Each structure stands twice: as structure tokens, then as C-alpha cells.
N, C-alpha and C positions, 0 to 999 in steps of 0.2 A: 504493500500500500504506500510505503514511503516513496517509492520510485514514481508514483502517480501524484505525489504531493498531497497525500491524504494521511492525516495524523489523528489518531484516536487516543485519548487519555482515558484508559479504563477506570482509573480511580475517580475521575470527574464524572464519567457516565454513570457509575454505580450510585452516585450521590443524588442524581436527578430524579424527579418524579417521572413516571412512565411516559406520559405524553411529551414532556419536555425532552426526555431522552431520545425518543424516536424523531422528534422534530429536529433535534440537533444533528442526528445521523443523516436526515434528509438534506440538511444544509451542507454538511461535510462532504457528502457524495454528489452535491450539486444536482439533486433530483428535482429541484423546484425551479429550474430555469424556464420551464414553460408549463402551461396548465395541463394537468393530467387527471382525468376523472377517476382513474384507478387509485392514484396516490391520494386524492382527496377523500375518496370513499374509505380507503384504508385508515386514514387519520380519523375519520368519523367513527370507525369501529373502535379504534384505540380510545378515543374520548368517551364513547358510550360505555366501554368496559371500565374505565377509571371512575366514572360517575356511579355506575350501578354495582360494581364489585370492589376492586381495590387497585392499588398501584404497583402490585408485585409483578415483576417482569416474568418470572417463571410461570406464574399463574396465567398471564396473558398468552405466553407461548403455548401452553397446554390448551387454553381456550381456543386459540386460533387454529391449532392443528385439528381440533374436533369440528370446528365450524367452517373451515375455509372452503369446503366443497359446496356449502349452501349459501355462502355470501356472494352476492352479485350486485352489480350496479343497476339501478332502476333508470331506464332511459325514458325521457318524455316522449309522448306519442307523436309530437310534431317533427321530431328529428328524422332525417333521411337515413334510416338505419334498418337493419335486418333483425327481426325477432326470431330466436330459435326456441321452440317450445314443443312439448309433446302434443299429440293429437287430442288427448283428453283435455289438456289445458286450453286448447283452442276452441273448444265447444262453446257455441253461443257468440263467437266473435267473427268478424269479417275483415279481410285485408285486400288491398288492390291487387296484390300479386302473391301467390302461394307457390312454394316449391316443395314437392313431396318426394324426398329422396328415399332410397332403400325400399321401394314399393314392391317388395317381393316376399312379404310375410307369409309363412305357412300357417294357415288359419287353424290348423288342428294341433300345432306344436305347443306344448306346455313344459315348464321346468319342474321336474320331479312331482308330477300330479298324483293325487291320492283320491280314493273313493271309499265311501262307507257302504259295505256290503252286508245286507240283512242275513242273519242266521237264526237258528232256533236257540232260545235261551238255555234249554235243557242240555244241549250239546256243548255249550261254551260257558259253563259256570255262571249263568245268569246274564251274560252279555247278549244283546240282540243285534249288534252290528260289529263288524270287523273293519279296521282301517287297512286297505290294501293299496299297493302300487297300481295306478291306473295305466293300462296299456291295452293293446288289441286282444290280449288273452282274456280279458274280462268278458268279452263277447261270447266266449265259449263256456261260461259258467251257467249253463242252463238258460231258461227263459228270463229269470231275474237278471242275470249277467248281461244278456242281450239287450234287455230294456234299459239297463243302466248305461250301457255303451252307446246305444242309439240316442238316448236323452242327452248324454254328455256331448256327443258330437254335434247334435242340433244346437245346443247352447253355445258351443264354440263358434259354430257357423253364424249364429245370430249376433253374438257379441262382436265378431270381427267384421261382419258385413256392416253393422251399425258404425263401427269405427271407420271403415272405408267411406261410408256415406258422409260422416262428419268431415273428413279431410277433403273430400271432393266438392264440398259445398261451402268452403270458407272463402274462396276467391271471388272478387267482384269483377275484375277485368281479365286477369291472366292466371292460368294454372299450368304448372310444369310438373310432370310425373316422370321420375327417373326409376326405371325398373330393369329387368333383365330378360333375356331370351330363355324362358323356362319351358322348353319344349323337347320331347324325346326324338329319337332318330326316325320315328314313323310319322313325325309331324303332329303329334298329339300334345296339346297344351296340358300342363300340370294343373288340374282342377283344384288342388289343395292349396294353391298360393295365389296371392294378389297378381303376380306376374302372369300366371296362367289364365286368370280371369280377364285381364286386359287383352291378352292374345285372343281368347275366345270371343271377346267383344269385337275385335278387329276382324276376325274371321267371319263373324255374323254380319258385319258391315261390308264384307267382300273387299276389305282394304289390306288384309294381311299379305305380306310378301316375305319370303325367307331371307331375302337380301336387303330389305329395307329396315333400318333400325330407328328411324325417326318419323313420327306421324303428327300432323297438325289438324286441328279442327277450328273452324271459325276464321275470322279476320282480325289481325292485330292492328288496332286503330291507334292513332296518336292520342296521348293523354289530353283530354279536353279541360281537365281541372287544373289549368295553368295558373299558378298564383303569381302575385306581384313579385318583382325581383327582390330577393332578400338582401338586406344590408349586411354584408359580411364584416364583422369587426375582428380586430386582432385578439387572439386568446389572452386571457388574463394570466399572469404569473401566479403560481402558488406562493402566497406571501408567508414567509416564515422568518421572523426576526427575533433574536434573543432578547429577552426582557432587560438584560444588562445593557444592551445598546441604547435603550431608552432612558437609562439612569433612573429606573423606577425603584421605589422603596416600598416593599410589601409589608403591610401591617398584619401581623398574625392574629388569629382569633383570640389567643390568650393574652396578647400584648396589652389590651386595655384594662385588664383586671388584675393581672399578676402583681402589679406594683402599687395597688391602692390598698390601704389598710383595711377599709371597710369590707372588701370583697376577697381578701386573701384566703381566708378559711373556706369560704364557699367554693371558690374557684379551684382551690387545691383539692378539695374533696371530690368535686366534679371530674377533674382531670384524672385523679386516681381511679375513680369509677370507670372512666372512659378507657383507660389503659387496661384495667382488669377485664373489661368486656372483650378484649382482644387476646386474652391470655388463657390458654388451656393448662399448660404446665409451666414450671419455672423457667424452662428453656426458651419460652416465648417472650420473655421480658424485653430483651434488647430489640427484638424485631418489632414489638408493639410500640415501644417508645420511638423508634426510628420512623415508623409509619406515621405517627402523630406529628413528628418533626417535619416530615415531608408535606403533610397536609396543612401545616400551619397552625395546628391546635396548641403547640408548645414552642418555646424558643430554646436556643442552646443554653441560655442562662439558667433555665429552670430544670434542665434534664437531670442533673445530679440529685437535687433535692427530691424531685419526683420519683426517681428510681429508688432512692432510699426508702421513701414512704411505701412504695409498691412492694418492695422486698420485705418490709416490716409486716405487711399484711400477709404475704404468701408464706413467710417463715414463722408466722405466729404459731405457737405450740398447738392451738386448737384447729388450725387451718392447713398447715403444711401437708398433712396426710391426704388432703383433697386436691392438691396441685400436682398430681402424678398421672401416669398413663393407665392406671388401673380402672378407670371409669369411662363411661360414655359421658361427655361433658357438653352441656348446652348453655351457651352464654346469651342472655337476653333473647330467648326464643319465645315468640308469642304462643299463647294457649287460648283457644276459643272454647268457652264453656257451652254446655247444651242450651243455655238460655241466651247465648250470643254475647256474653260478657268477655272482654279481652283482658287476659292476665299476662304479665311479663316478669317472671322471676329473673333476678340478676344472674344467678348461676344454679344449674341443676347438675348434680353428679349422680349417675345411675350405675348401680353395680350389676354384675352378671346375674344376681338373684332378684333383679327388679326392685331393689331397695333404693330409695331416693334420699339425697341430702340436699336441702334447700339452703342457699346462701344468699343473703340480701345485704347490700352495702348502704350505709346511711352516714350522714354528716350531722353535726350538731347534737342536741340533747335527745335522750330517749323519749319516745312518744308511745302512748298506749296503742294507737292504731298500727304501729309497726308490727307488733306481734299479731294483731288481727289479720294483717295482710298475709303473713306467712301461714296462718291457719286457713285462710281462704285458698292459698296455693295447695295446701295439704289435702283439702276436701276434693279438689279437682284431680289431683294426682292419684288419689285413692280410686276415683271413678275410672281412671285409666289403668287400673290394675297394678299400680305402683305403691309399695309400702314405704311411707316416709319414716325414716329412722332418726333423722336429725334436722332441726330447723335453727339456723344460725343467723343472728343479726350482727353485722360487723360495723361498728361505729368508727369512722375514720376521722379522727381529730388530731391533736398533738400527740396523743397516745392512741394505740389501736386497742379497742375493747370488743370482745366477742361475747355475746349473750345468747344462750341456748333457750329457745322458747319451749 
């Protein structure tokens, strides 16, 4: 890359939020010299991922690998472009010109077809049907097998002729069919394929010739729907400029509260609560704090104090046994009751024996309704066949206090 005057600072890249990281790479590789719909759409996918999920690069790579085959650019209808779609998707639509390629489908061909064959329950331990591989042999299984075979063949014929009807009726002005010469040495067309059906049609019209491969029907007229001359404008560049070039100073979400005496305790408790919502085990602490730093919820000046407070919670003698991998852990997961009420425990630890530990974080003084809240959680979890064995209120102030309800 250096020989191409492309320089990447891996340390710098790893410190950036996901969207800024990818935008920087776009600039480094000069991919934004001209407008590119694919690049713009890709950046939209990145932005949507960061807004709905998180800013983790590994998670995005995994997400994109799973979704990339389904992601596609949506083109406006007025563009002079070709739409590629399945016949099923084209149903109910019309187009000035339709091209039907690969028009040689075998109307009876299926991939690993199966059929339910009726049998006597007494002979097969109470089963009245058997699932069999469907092929021509089914026709030989007595009258029942013959009826099943004929019914299945008729259904395939109907389905595929309907499909052919759809594709042949989408065009308004011109229809192009690209098929093949599916005919045997005796000059008999293959009646099982679209290609053979087209040849049979030509033979019926007395137009078929062994040496002719192209056939035309109707007259090709010039397009009467001539629109006014379009004004062609130069494509816009994909604008991507580093925020540092604008000399911007970003105010973090925490910046307005952290240094005011009145709000220090509240904001500190809220931030600890936010960090704990991203932590399953003690190994997640650094990742959670870094994620909040990237999102602007905390500043570098507050990291050390916040980390100490979080570790004091996790390492508390009554809590540290719950920040390990021995549980199914649900942080701030919504529970909808049978009456439609929405409950949201801060943390649920579920054991392999379906025993539940409820942990809720609070700031400030103890209130009576705090315990009532946990009791409400317990009632709902019991209805979900979970046995609540511990209900813990964690008060996060200058000291960490754990109260069992």
C-alpha cells in the first residue's frame, strides 16, 4: 500500500467509531472522487447498523456477511435502467420491454420432491401416511399411487403454465424470449419444457424451420412516448470530510453534568447503571467503558473514577458470584405481562435449573417501592416457570450497598 501512497494507522483506526472508521478508509483509498450509488448505499447500511445495534467492527463484519446477498440498491422507477426480478415478483406489474431468458424450464422437474402416501394404520403402528420420495415409480403403487402421480403432474403443469402466462403478459411494447432448440432427432419437440412448447406453437403456426433460430411477431414501432430532453447534470461527489478539518469541538452527553455539584451523584449513578447494562461478566468492563467513550456518554477525564465504581459493584462480596459465565444473563430485557404491562429488570441471571436472580440498580436513598418493584418482577417470572431465589437491590452511592428483598 505504501508504494501507492496509501498509509493506514491501525492504532488510529481502532480508536474511531465504526462509521467514522469506514468513512476515513473511503477517503484514504480515494473512493469518493465521484458519486457512486453502491458506496452511498453501503455507508447507509453502516449508519443504520450503528444506530440500531452498536459500533463494534467485528459485529458489523459478521452482520454484513449474513446480509450482503439480500442488500440491494433501490432504483427509482424513472431511471433508464434494467430491473432483474423473478417471474413471481413481476406478477401484477407491467414494463415497456421484457426479456425472458432461460425459457427452457422442465415443467415437471422438482428438487428432491416428496409425497404423502396413504397406508393402513394397523400395518404401520398407527400411522396413516408415509412420506416417500416422489418419482415415476409412485405411479406403479396401485390405483392410489397412480392417482397421486397423475394429480401431482397436473398440479405441476398448472403451476408452470400459470407462471409462463405471467411472464408472457408483462410486456407493453416488446417481449424477447430466449430459449433453446429442444427437439429430438425425429423432429419431435420436448413437450415437458417451455422450449418444446414454443416449438410446438411455431409448428402449429407453420412457421417452424430446422435452420431458423430467430422468429418475430408483430411490428417494432418507434417509441411514441418521447419525453422532453432531460437536463443532464454532473454527478455529485460523495462528500466525506473529517470533522477535525472543520475544527469542531464535540460536547459529550456527560460533559454538562459531570462537573456540576448538584448533579454529580445522579449522573455518576446513571453512568454506572449504563455501563452495567453492557456488562455480562467482569471481562466486559473495558469494552463497555470504551463503547461509552466512543458514543460520547463519558469523557476521558471520568473513565478512571467510573471504572473504579463499576468494579466496586461487580466485586462486591454479594454480587461477584453473579458476574461469571455460569448463567444465562439478560440485561434490561423487556417483559410483557399477560395484562400488557411492560416490566424491565436491570439484570436477570438464570441458572441451568431455571432459578432466577433479580438484580436492580438504584441511586440515592432506599424507597419502599423499590422492593415492591422486585416483587412484581418475581410474580411475572414465576408465571414463566422460573423460580426466583434471590432479589437484590444495589444502591450505588459513595459506598455500594446490597439489600436482599
